N, C-alpha and C positions, 0 to 999 in steps of 0.2 A: 793520917796524912793531911798536911795543911793545904788550904785552897791554893796558895801561891805555887806549891809544888805541882799540884794537879794542872794548873794553867801552864806552867813551864814545860811539863812533859807533853801536854797536848801541843804546844808550839813546836817542840822538838820533832814529834812525829809528823806534824803538818809540814815542816821544812823538809823532812826526808821524803815525804810523799811528793812535794812540789819540785824539789831540786834533785832528788835521787840520793844515792849513797854519799855520805860526807864524813869527814874526820871530826873529831871532837873540837879541834881548833877552828874549823870552818863553821861549825854550828855555833861555837862561842862568839865568833865575830858577828854572825847574823843576829844573835840574840842580845849582844852587848853585855855578856857576862864572862866570867873566867872559864878557862878550859876545865879546871878542876870541878867547878860547879856543874858544868854540862856533863862531865863524865859521871858524876854522882847520879844524875838523872838517867843517863844512859844505862848505868849498871842496874838501876831499879827497873827500867823498861825491859832490859835483857832478862832479868829474873822473872818477869811476867810473860816472857815469850813474845814480846811485841817488836823487839829489834834484835839483831845479831851482828857481831863484829867479824869482819873478814879482812884479810890482807889485800891491800890495793893492788890490782893487776899492774905488772910492769915495773914494780918497785924493786930496786936492787938491795940485796941483803949485804950491807956493809956494816960499818960501826953504828952502834945505836939501834934503836927499835925501828923496824920497818913501818912505813905508813899503813895505818889500818882505817878502814871506813866502816861506818855503821849503816846497815840496810834494814828496811822494814820487812818483817815477816808477813806471812799470810794472815796471822792473827792480828798483827798491827794494822794491816790494810782493812780488815773486817770492821774495825772501829769507825771507819768513815762511811758516810752515806753512799749508797749505790743507786744506780738508775735501773736496776734489774726489774723492779716491779713495774716501772713505767714502760720498759721495753716489752714485758710480758703482756701488759694491758693493751698496748698498741697492737701487738701481734694477734691477740685473741679478738680484739674489736674488728680487725680486718677479717679474721676467719669467720666471725659471726655475721658480718655484713655479706660475705661471699657465699657461705654455706649454711648459715642459720644455726640454731641451737644444737642440732645433731652433729654438726661439724666441730663445734666447741667440745661437745661430749667425747667425740672420737679423739681429739687432742688430749683431753684429760685422761682418758683410758690408756692411751699410748704412753703418756708421761708416768703413769703409775704402774705400768707393766713390769718395769725393772724392780721397783720396790716390792711388788707382790712375789716375784720370783725369789728375791733375797729373803724375804720374811717367811716364805713357805718352807724353807729348809729348817728354820728354827722351830716352826710350829709342828712339822712332821715328826719331830723327836719327842713329842709329848703324848699324853693319853688322849683318848677321843673326846673327853668332856669339854664342852665349849668354854667353860671358865678357865680350865687349865690351858687350853689353846690360846685364850686371850692373854693369859699371863706371859706365855712365850712370845706372843705377838708384841706385847708391850715392851719386852726387852729388845726385840728387833727394831721396833719403831724408835726407841730411845737411841739406839746406835745410828739411826738415820737423822737424828736431831729433833725428834718430836717430844722428848721428855715425857714419855708415856708411863702409865701404871694401870694395873688391873686388880680388881678385888671382887670377892663374892658378896652378894647382897641377898636379901630375903627373896626377891623375885627372880634371881638368876645371877647375873654378873654385870660388871660395869668397867668399861675401858675409858680412861681419861688421857687426853693429850694436852699437856700444859703449854705446848708451843706449836705453832703452825707456820711453816716456812713460806706458805703462799696465802696467808690470811688476807692481805690487801687485794690480791687478785681474785680470790674466792668471794670476796664481798660483792664484787660486780658479776662474777660468773659462778653461780652456785653449782654448775655442772662439776666443778672440781670436788666439792664436798660430796656430791652424789656419787661420783665415781669412787671416791675414797671409801665411802660407806659400803658400797658394793664389794670392794676388795676386802674390807674387814669381815663382812658376812661370809664370803667364800673361804677366808682363812680360818675362821672359828667354826665353820661348818653349820651355821644356822642363820635364820633371818635376824637381823639386828635393826635397831632404831636409834637414830640420832636425836638426842634430847637437847643438845646445845652445841654451838660452834663459836670459836673465836672470831671467825669472819663476820658473824652477825652481832658481835659486841659482847658475847659472853666471855667470862674469864678463862674458860677451859672448854675444849671439845669433849663432849661426853656421849658415849655410845652405850645403849642398854642392850644386854645380851640376855634374852628371856630364858628362864629355866623351863623344865617340864611342867605341864599343867598341874594345878593343885590336886593332890590326892592320887595322881597317876604314878604307878611304879613301873620301872623297866624290868619286865619279866624275861628279857632275852639273855641276861647274864647275871651270874652270881659268882664272883671270882672268875674262874675259867670254866664253870659248869653251867650248862643250859638248864633252865627251869621251864617246863611246859606250862602253858597257861591253864587256869582252872576251867573246867567245863562250864558251858552255859547252863543255867538252871533249867531242868527238864530234859537236858540232852541225854543224861544217863538213862533216864526212864525210857526215852525213845529208842535206845539201843538194846533194851531187854527183849529177847525174842518172845513171841507169843507161844504159849503152851498148847500142845495138841489137845483136842477134845478127849475126855476120859472115856473108857470103854463102857462104863456104867451108863453114861449119858447116851451113848450110841445104842445100847440094848433097850433103853426105855423108850426109844422112838417107835411109835406105832407104824405097822406096815400099811400099805395102801390096800383098798378093796380089791384091786385086780390081783393081788398076790394071795388072797385068801382062797382056800379050796372049798367047794360046796359041800354042805353037810350030807 
């Protein structure tokens, strides 16, 4: 796509944001181009889901085509800058000034409570292995806009989040990252460690999921059958009962002087 087309389409969406729904003729008049040229750009924006065409309210259906106006969609609006981060920062700064770091942490935990409930449904359908739970969690996080993935590595597993919706806010308030890490640990069922975060300037949020200690096997399950642990060395010998003294030994024991009869 040519740079001129990009600029024109950006101007079209900016006019729709500033002046609300408009017809192709109204947009053409503001841009100083033909209605046919504007409609070509509108068709391209509609194909990308950024605008949609609707019949103008109150227009009468007579001869000819009824007036139709173009509206910005939610996807079209998302292309413009928002002040949500500024609002969140202002609110958390007020919370921190009023209640301190613990109050900010409480806000972060409350904000993540809904995400934890939704993700737990997906995680509960997997096996108990932390790496498998992390893979299910990655799918749930992707549905929430985190663009997450999980993989097994030599030391256990790794969960990566390639997008963070609150990165700018978390850069000032690390309690958000700490609360999110705690949620991940609870969902995968083990202690986890954050290795990198987008909020701190890294390219991806990376969480390490440790595997079992090296050389340790899980003796609690083998398929569906329990396997008892091996006895501790020396334990078997300790369980062997002592043998009773033999009769020959008892007979060879000499009697005391008091039991002897005088000659």
